[in-house]
C-alpha positions in Angstrom: 0.0 0.0 0.0 3.0 2.3 0.3 3.6 2.4 -3.5 0.4 1.1 -5.1 -3.2 2.0 -4.9 -5.9 -0.5 -3.7 -6.9 -1.0 -7.4 -3.3 -1.7 -8.5 -2.8 -4.1 -5.6 -6.1 -5.9 -6.3 -5.2 -6.3 -10.0 -1.7 -7.6 -9.1 -3.3 -10.2 -6.8 -5.7 -11.3 -9.5 -2.9 -11.7 -12.0 -0.8 -13.6 -9.4 -3.6 -16.0 -8.6 -4.4 -16.5 -12.3 -0.8 -17.9 -12.8 -0.8 -19.9 -9.6 1.6 -17.5 -7.7 0.5 -17.1 -4.1 3.4 -15.4 -2.4 3.8 -11.8 -1.4 7.0 -11.7 -3.5 5.1 -12.7 -6.6 2.6 -9.9 -6.1 5.4 -7.4 -5.4 7.2 -8.5 -8.6 4.0 -8.1 -10.6 3.6 -4.6 -9.2 7.2 -3.6 -9.9 7.0 -5.0 -13.4 4.0 -2.8 -14.1 5.9 0.3 -12.9 8.7 -0.3 -15.5 8.7 2.2 -18.3 10.4 1.4 -21.6 13.5 3.3 -22.4 13.5 5.3 -25.5 16.3 4.7 -28.0 18.8 7.4 -28.4 18.7 9.0 -31.8 21.5 10.9 -33.5 19.0 13.2 -35.2 20.0 16.7 -34.2 23.4 15.6 -32.9 25.5 15.4 -36.1 28.7 16.0 -34.2 28.3 12.6 -32.5 28.1 10.7 -35.8 31.9 10.5 -36.2 32.4 8.5 -33.0 32.7 4.7 -33.4 32.2 2.4 -30.4 33.7 -1.0 -30.7 31.4 -3.9 -29.8 32.1 -5.6 -26.5 34.3 -8.7 -26.5 31.9 -11.5 -25.5 34.7 -14.0 -25.4 35.0 -13.4 -21.6 31.7 -15.1 -21.1 33.0 -18.4 -22.6 35.5 -18.4 -19.7 32.7 -18.1 -17.2 30.8 -21.1 -18.8 34.0 -23.2 -18.8 34.5 -22.4 -15.1 30.8 -23.2 -14.3 31.1 -26.5 -16.2 34.0 -27.6 -14.0 32.3 -26.7 -10.7 
């Protein structure tokens, strides 16, 4: 009740029950998920001075090391 109205809480409880989730954590998660707002994509329109910058993609090879470590554990 600190961050949601009675209507929002009732709706979250209905959704939780409809999927078989009966814990307080499930209702809290549903409430917080509904608060999320999509992030708008950054556009270079109106920022031509930024067009010359090139950002290298990340090296995802480090993740293979993590999976190898996890497989040995």
